[in-house]
N, C-alpha and C positions, 0 to 999 in steps of 0.2 A: 504494500500500500504506500502511495506517495504522500508527501506532505500536503499537496494540493493538486488540483486538476484544472485543465483548460478544456472547455467544451466549445468547439467551433461549429456554428450552425449557419449554413448557407441556404438561403431561400431562392430556389430557382423557379421563376414564373414568368410567363408571357400570356397576354390574352389570346383567345382562340381566333386566329386570323387565317382564313383559308378561302381563296376566291377562285375556284376553277373556271368561273365565267370570264375571267380576264387573263391576259398573258403576263402582264407586269403590274404588280401591286406594291406601292411604296410600303405599306404597312407589313406586308409579308417579309420585307427586308429586316424587320426587327428580329425575326427568328434566324435569318441567315447570318446577320451580324453576331448574334449571340452564339451560334454554333462555331463560327470562325474565331471569335475573340475570347469566348468564355468556356463553353462546354468542352470543346476539343482540347484547348490548353489545360483545363483542369484534369481531363483524362490523361494528358501527357504527364502531369505532375504525379498523378496516382500511379501510372505505369512506372515512372522512374523510381518513386519511393519503394514500390513493391519489388522492383528488380534489384534494388540496393539492400533489401532485407529490412527496411525500416517498418516498424510496427506503428501504424497510425490509426486514428479513429476520428472520423469526421461525420457530422450529421448534415444531411441535405434533404430539403423538401423538393419534390417534383410535383407541381400542381397538375391536376388532370388535363387542363388545356394544353400545357406544355408537353406532357407525355403523349397525348393524342396527336399533337402536331409532329413531334419527333418520330412517331410511328407511322405517319401517313405517307403512303408511297408517292402521291402527287407532290407533296412538299419535299420529300427526299430527292426526287428527280429534279425538281426545280432548284434545289440547293446545289446539286452537282453542276447544273448550268451556270448558276451564280458564281461558284468558286472558279469554274473554268474561265469565265469572263474576267474575273479578277486576275487570274494567272496571265491571261492575254494582255491585260492592262499593265501589269507589272513588267512583262517582257518589253512592252513599249517604253516604259519608264526607264528601264536599264539602258535602252538605246538613247533616249532623250537626254539622259544625264551622263552620258559616257565621257564628257569633257569636264564634268563638275564633280571632283572626287568625293567631297563631303556628302553629296546627295546620291552619287552612284552607289556608295557603300550601303546606304539605307534602301535604295531601290532593289539592290541585289538581296538584301535581307528580306524584304517583302516577297520577292519572287520565290526565294527558297521556302519561306514560311507558308505561302499559299499552296505551293506544290506539296509540301509536307501535310498540310491540312487536308487537301484532296485525297492524298494517299491514305491518310488515317481514316477518313470518312468512307471512302469507297472500298479500299482493300482490307484494312484492318478491322473496321467496325461494320462492314457490309451495309452501310447506310443506316444502321439501327443503333442510335446512341442510347436508347432506353436499355437495350440489352447490354451495352458496354458498361453503363453505370450499375446495372443489376449484377454484373459479374463481381464488381467490387463490394456490393452488399453481401453477396453469397460468400465471398472470401473473408468477410468480417471487417473490412476496412472502413466502410461507410454504413451509416444507419439512414435509410431513406424514409422520409415522412410523407404523408399525404397532406391534402389541404381541402378547402371547400371545392365542390365539384367544378364551379366556374369562378372561384375566388370571390364569391359574394360576401359582402361585408355583413356578417351575421347579426351584430347588434341592431342593425336597421331593418333586418328581414323578420325580426321576431314578432312583428304584428301578427303574422301567421306562423306559428311554430312548425307547421307541416313544411314550410319552405326551408326552415333551418335544418330540420331533420333530413329532408331530401338532399340538401347540399352535402351533408355529411355522409349519408348512406350511399349515395351515388358515387361519391369520391372513394369510399372504402372498397366498394365492389370493383370500381375501375382500377384501383391500385392493384388488386389481386390479379386482374387480367394482365397487367404489365409486368408485375414483379413476382408473381408466383406464390404469394402468401399474403396474409393480412397485415396491415400496418400496425405498428405498436404506438406510434406517436403521430401527432398532427400539428401542422402549422396553421393555426386559425388565420384566415385571410386578413391581412393588415394587422395581424396579432390582435384582432378584435375579439373581445370577451364581454359577456354580460352574465350576471348571476343566474344560474340555472342552465347555462350552456353545457356544463359538465354532464348533465343528465343525458343529453343526446350523444355526447362523446362516449360515455360509458356504455350506452346501449349499442354503439357501433364497435365496441371492443377496444377503444382507444385508452391507453394507460397514462399518457402525459401530453402536455402542450407547453407553449411558451407565451410569455407576455413581455411587454416593455417593463422598464424598471419599476414604475409606479404600480404595476400589477401586484407586486409584493409589498412595496413600501406603504401603499395606501390600502392594504387589505383590511379586513374586518378586525384584525388584531395586529398589534405591533410585532413585526417579525423578529424572531430570536437571533437570526444570523444575517439579517439584511438580505441582499440578493445572492449571497454566497452559499446558499443551500436551497433545495426545492421546498415547496409547501404542498399541502394536500387540500383539495376541495372537500366539502363534507361527505361526498360519496366515494372518496378514495382516489379520484383521478389527480395525479400530481402535476405540478407545473413549475417551470423554471423562469427566471426573469433576466433580462439583459443587463450586463455590466456596463456602467456609464463610461468608465475610463477607456476600455478597449473600443467601445463604439466611437468615441470622439477621436481617439488616436488614429484610427484607420479610416473612418467614414468621412471626416471633415475634409473638404477640398481646400479650405483656407488655412486651418491649423494642423490638420492631420498629414500623414505621409503622402497621400496622393497629390498634394499641392506643391511638393518640392520641385524646384526649378529644373532638376535633372530629368524629370519624368516627361514622357511624351505628352504633347499638347493635344487634348481631345478635340478642341473646337476648330482646329485648322486642318483642312482636308483638301486634297487636290480636286475633289469633286466640285469645290467652290472656287479654288484658286486658279485653275488652269484655263486656258483659252477655250471658249465654248465649242468650237468645231473639233478641237482635239479630243475633248472629253465627252462629246455628244453621245457616242455609242455606249458609254458606260454609266450613264445616268438614267433616269426614268424615261420610258419610251415617249412620254408626253413632252419631254424637254425640260422638265423640272430638275434642277440640280439636287443631287443627294450625296451623302457621304459615301466614299468608296472604301474607307478603311486604310488608305495610304496617306500617312501623315508624316511630314518631313521635319517637324519642328518640336522643340521641347518647351516646356512651360517658361523657362528662363527666369522670370520673376512675375509676381502678381501685378507689378506696375508696368511691365513691358507691353506696349501695344501689340495687337495681333500681327500686324505686318512687320514687326521688328523682332519677332521671335528668332532665336538662334537655332541652327540645325540640331537635330536629335543626335545624341552621342550614345550609342548602344552600350559601350563599355562603361561610360560614366553612369548611366542609369543602373546597370547591374551592380556597380560598386555601391551605389546608394541603396539598392535593394538589400544588400547584405548588411549595411549599417543599420537600416531600419529594422530588419529582422532581429538583429542582435539587441537593439534598443527595446523592441517589443517583448522579447523573452525576458530581458532584464526587468522590465516593468512588471511582468507577471510574477517574477521571482520576489520582487519587493512586496507586491500585493499579498502573496501567499505567506511570506515571512510574518507580515503584520497580522493578517486576518486569522491565520491558523492559531495564533496565541490566544485568541478570544473565543475559540470554538472547541467543541468536544468531538469533532469529526473533521476530515480534510475539507477545506473550502473548494468550491467549484466556481471558476470564473467563466461565465457564459458570454461568448462573443457572437452576436447575431448580425448578419449582413445579407443584403441582396447578393445572390451569386454573381449577377452581372456586373457588380462593382469590380470584380476581379477579372481583368482582361478587357472588358468593353470600356468601362469608364476609367479604370486605372489599368493601363496596358500592362504594367509590370506586376500587377497583383498576383497572378498565379506563381510567378517566380518568388515573390515575397512569401507566399504560403509554403512553398517548397522549403525555403531556408528556415522558416520558423519551425516547421514540423521536424526538420532534420535536427535542429538544436534541441527541441523538447524531447526528441526520442532518446537522447543520451543525457538528459538533465537528471541529476540525482534527486531533485525535489519535486519536479513537475512531471505530470503525465497527461496524455490526452484521454478523454473519456466521452462516452455518449450516455444519454439518460438511462437506458435500461441497466447498464452496469452500475451506475451510481445508485439507482433505486434498489438494485439487488443488494448492494452493500449496506444501504441505509433505508430500509423499507418504511420505517416509522418517522413521519415528519409532522410538523406543526399543521394543525387543521384550521383552515381559515376560508373565508369567501373573498375572492378577489373583487375589486370594483369593476364597473363597466369601464373599459379602457381599450386603447389601440396603441400602435406605435406611430411615429411620424408627427406631423404638425399638431401641436398642443396636446396630443396624447389621448384624445377621446374620439368623437364622431364628426367633428366640424368639417374635416376635409372632404368627407363623403356626403355631407348634408349641409348645403349652403345655397346662396342665391344663384350660383351658376348651375346647380344640378338638382335642386329640390323638386323640380317638376316631374322627375322620373318616378318618384316613390308612390304616388297614388296609382300609377299604372302597374308597378310591380306588385303592390298589395292586392289590387283587383285581380291581376293575373293569378296570383297565388290562391286567392279565394276561389276563382273559377277552376283552377287545376285540381284543387281538393274536391270540388263539386264533381268534376268529370271523373276523377279517380274513384270516388264513392259510387257514383251512378253506374259506371261502365266496367267496374272491376271484374264482373263475371262475364263480360262480353267475349264471344269467341270468333267474331267476324274479323278475318285477317286485315282487311282494309281499315276497319275502324281501329284496330289495335295499332296499326302503323301510324295513323293520324294522332292517336292519343300519345304514343311515345314521342312523336315529333313535337307535339304541344309541350311535353315535358322538357324537351331539348330547348325549345324556343324560350321558355320561361327561364331556364337555367342560364342561357346565354345572355338574356336581357339583364339578369341580376349581377353580372360580372362587375366587380368594384372598379375595374379599370376604366369603364366609361365615365363614371362619376369622377374618378381621379383625374382623367384627362381633361374633362370639362373645367375642373378647378385649376389645373396647372396652366390652361390656356394654350396648350400645344395639340395640334391635330384635333381640334374641337369638332370640326365638321364631320370627321370620320366617327368620332365617339357618338355624336348626336345621331348620325345616320344609322349606325349599328343598333343603338338603343331603339330607335323608332322602327327599324326593320324587324327586329325580333318581336316587339310589341304587336306590330301589324300582322306578322305571320301567325303569332299565337291567336290573336283575335279572329283571324279568318278560319283557323283550324277549329276554334271553339264554335264558331257559327256553323261550320260545315258538319261538325259532329253532333251538336246539341240543339241547334235551331232549325237549320234546313234539313238535317239528316240526309245530306247529299255531298259526298266527298269527291272532289276533283282529283282523280288519281294522277293525271299527268302533272298537275301543279304540285301535288304532294311529292311525287318522285323527284321533281327538280329541287324542291326544298330539302329533301332528304340527301340529295347529292351534294348540296352546298353546305348545309349544317349537319355534317355527318359525325359529330362528336358522340361518344358513348353508344357504340353500336349495340351494346347489350342492355340498354336502359329498359326499365320496366316502370311504366307510369304509375303502377299501383303503390309505389313508394310514397305517393302523396295521399293515399287512403289511410 
């Protein structure tokens, strides 16, 4: 047993974006960028650590929308086309920069990297990244969590408890389809919790979840150990809370590691920098400029204007990664030394991040994790751990009720319920009410066409409930798309309800087209709403 433990929790999530009706969709690039910059680089880290005999333990959530997209053959094939186009662009960049040594070196770096990504995706992983991550779960290196079926923000769906229950039950069943067993833990979407949610979690076989810091500090009783030990809800489901120090140190772009001047500048990309006719074939087919992932500059300093950034220096960035990894581990050592003297058990420091921070937002992030994990693997005081092992060692924990809470802006529900997005909730609540009505009324129906329509109605409700649409409306980025998606799923649900329950006349051709487009959860059973 170590003096203390570090629990790394990465939340991997993207909204369900799949448009077979179009050839080129800007929003589908969210997935392609994450595969190139986060998911495959993380797998590289896992592969290298395992090959070096390093014993590591990481917790990762894979939300059902992300798992379904990664397993979708259409998106897999489109990703191959995407990475092959990036390879072609990088080849052109090597030629364009042949007389500019500081940029030529970076262009060659990107060409090699994209070729390696394609080889990993196509040859090593056979296009199936879900299976690739599942391998590391089966080997015991990672603990994979589920989440809400479509990442619905559960505290605001609780007007109709059936909606909350369905988000959890559908997610748990879909997890088993992808990962071959039931999940032990869950990442509640946006870390959203409200008193009583644990009853739905326990019903679904969930043993633990996570909250932000105030989920423990503001619980119904003062915590004995702060955030350095889990607590239990009244029905026995345990929960862990985020450590503030590690969150700020890694997450903050202004005061944390990712803001260092040696690291790659995220916001300057050749998709926006280069002459239009040159880059035209590599941006969106409509002509809209988009990021390509080829970025030649480093942050330099916070005060440096974007057009004065210095060239990216790969060696300098890697040197800084090692310095920051050493600093991070030293900080955890100092935490453990102090906190363990106040506890009757080893403290656990829970570091929770969006997975996409590592690689996509912070390009050097996967390398940072590699060096941190390597250092902890040989540390005499620190060890890595996941929730099941900690709870096995210490099954009896303080019993409390957490407060309603979330992570992010102000820590409650304001980001997902405000003047930019409040219009969606009357629709979501009415849809949930109608879905419950359909499930109860038609749960004994045996008509195949009616069953298909009922299952598609359940999919449309779940897709409309995605917290991503409200989130995007609040951030002010890609708002038109978020509004369009919300209205689209509301409209499709209402038409299905009318065909099933009012007209009793189902348009099979239209239903087939909707099933083709919104094909998430192929094994869904609408009766979950009954």
